[in-house]
N, C-alpha and C positions, 0 to 999 in steps of 0.2 A: 206888592211883592215882599217888602220887608216884614210886613205883619205875618204873611203866610210862612216865610222863612223862620221867623221867631217862634211861631206856634209849633212848627215841626221840630225845631231845635229843643224847645221845652219838653215836647213829648218824648223825644229820644233821650234827653237828659233824665227825665222822670223814670223812663223805662230802665235806664242803666242803674239809677240809684235804687230802684225797687229790686232789680236783679241782685245788686250787691247786698242789700239787706236780707234777701231770701237766702243767698249763699252763706252769709255769715250766720244766719239763724240755723241753717242745716249743719254747718260745721260745729256750732256750739252744741246742738243737740247730740251730734255724733260724739263729741268730746265727753259729754255727760254720761255716756255709756260706761265710762271707766268707773263710775260710782255705783252703777246699778247692781252689779253682782259682787260688790265688795262686802266681805263679812269681817266684823271686828268684835273684839271682846267689849263687854260693858261693865264699867266699874263706877264708883262714886267719887273718883278723883277729879276735881274741877280743873278745867283748862281756862286760863285767862288770856285774852287777846289784847296785846299792847300795841297800838298803832303808832305811826310816826308823826312828823310835823303836820300841823293844820288838818288833823284827821277828823272824820265824821263817820256816820253809819256806813258809807260806801267802802270804808277801809276793810272791815272784817264782817260787817253785817250780812252781806250776800253769801259769804262763805259759811257763816253760821246757819243761814237759811238752807243752804244746800246740804249741809251735814244733817240737819233735821229732816229735810224732805226725803233723804235717802236712808233714814233710820240709823245714822251713824252716831248721833249725839243729840242732846237737847239743849236749847238755849234757855238758861235758868235764871240769869241775873244780868242787870245792866248797872254799871257803876259810873256815875259822873263825879269827877274830882274838880272841885272849885279851885280857883287860883290860890285861895288861902288854905287849901288842903281839906276842906269840909267834904265829906262823902255823902252824895245823894244816891241812895241805893233803891233800885226797883227789883223786887224779887218776882220772878215769873213762875216759879215752881220749886219743888224740893231739889236739893243738890244731889241728884241721883241720875243714873243712866247716862254716863259720860257728860256731865253738866258743863255747859259753856258759859263763860262770863265775859261780857263785852265791857271794856274799860275805855272811858273817854276823859281826857285831861283838858280843862279849860285853857291852861297854859301848856301847850304840847310842843314847845320848841326849846325847852331847857331840860335836857335829860338828867342832869345832876339834881335838879329840883324835883323831877318826877319820880326818881328812884325812892326817896323817902316816902313819897305819897303811895307808891306801890307797896312799900313795907307796911304802911298804915292799912291798906286794903287787906293784906294777908293777915295782919293782926286781928282785924275785924272777923275774917273768916274763921280764924282759930277760936277766938273768944265767943263768937255768936253761934257758930255752926260746928265747932269741934273739928275743924279741918286740920289735918297734920301733914298732908302732902298735896302738891299742886303741879300742874304743867304750865309752861308759859309759851305763847306763840307771839312773835314780834315781827313787825315790818319796818324796814328803814331805820330811822333814828329811835324807834321803839326798841330796837336791839341794844342801843346804847343805854336806854333806861334799864333794861334787864341786866345788862353787863355791869352797870354801876351798882345795881342792887346786889347782884350775886357776889361781887368782889369787895363790898363794903359792909361788913358785919350783917349778913342776912340772918333772919330769924332762925334760931336753933330748933324751935318747936313746929316749924312749917318747912318741910323738906321739898325743895324743887326737884322733882324726879326727872323731868324732861324739858328741854328748852329747844324750840324750833325758831330759828331766826331767818328772815327772808330779806334779801337785798340790803344788807348793811355793810359798811366798810370798816367798822370797828377802829376808829382812830385812837381809842384809848387802850386797845388790847395789847399793845406792845409796852405799856407802862410797867416799869420794874416794880416788884413788890406786891403785885396783885395776884390773888389766887382764886380759883373757882372751887365751889364746894365739892367735896368728895362724893362720889356716887351719881353725880349729874351726868345725863346723857344728852348730847347735842346733835341736832340735825341743822345743817346750814344750807339754805337754798338760795341760788343766785340765778339771774337771767343772763342769757347771752344772745345778742343779735350779732350775727357773724361779722359784719363789717364794723361793728362798734366795739367788739371785744368786751362786752358788758351789756348792761340794760339801759344805757344812755345816761345814767346817773352814777352808778357804781360799776367799776370794772370787775371782771371775774377775779383778777389778781388781788384787788382790794378786798373783795368778799372773802377770799380764802386766807386772809391774814389770821383769822381766828384758829385755823387748823394747828399751826405750830404751837401757838399759845396753849391750846387745850391739850394736845398730845404730850407736850413737855411735862404736864402735870398728871398724866395718866388718866385724863378724862376721856370717856367714850365719845368719839367724834365721827360724824358721817356727813358727807355733803353730796348734793345733787345740783347739777347745772342744767337748767332748762334752756335748750337751744330752740329759738323760734324767730318770729318776725316782730316787727314793732307793735303788732296788734296782740301778741301773746307773751313776748318776753320783755316788754318795756317795764321799767321800774314799778309803775303803779298798776300794771296789768297782772303781775305775778300772783296777787291774791284774788284775781278773777279768772282762775285757770283751773280746769277740772283735773288736769294731770298733777298740778301742785296740790290740789285738794286731796288726791289719792295718796301722794307721798306723805302728807301731813297726817291723814287719818291712820295710815298703816303704822307710822312711827309712834303716834300717840297711843293708839288703842290696841296694838298687837305686840 
């Protein structure tokens, strides 16, 4: 009897798990419809993706793939930054057609160390590819990397046109004496699970600390709060989200 009961239980459990997988797959495919009819402008301004702590391809790689699959942009370069700052650069194509650049730091837990390394990447892009303007997209502590770079003597010959930051609390943004470059446009995206008042790592109030800092300096600022479940609005799920993809593509390319 116990064996029969266990077999039935496993069959029911298997059916439930299969049903959940199918439902999640259907919901994901439905969400991707937000990208199907999206039309964007195409330029040669590169967009660099700056991930957070302990990052890897899963941080922004899938987003870059979705942008390419829906003809929104092209993944053109991968940059690995060694602990000593050495750049290992893999070029995948010409820096054209909304080019995307994925950046990976070997030491990805020290934002103040990574900021000069980001500056080194931008110097390379200027000197090697004659790039004079870029966009930045960051997640979590990658936002601190971008913030530290932007407020600590950024390059004058490489203008950061737009910066999209996802799920960061900006602990340094209230520091006196720091200024953002003129002409910068910011989109700040945060997640909100209703009962958590945030994404379980960063609260929505913390994420919005950047607003007053930017607006006080006359910097264009916009924010979007994604309200969802733990499967869609959790800290590390925000860059695996088709609606967030759409917000990012519209802000970057239109």
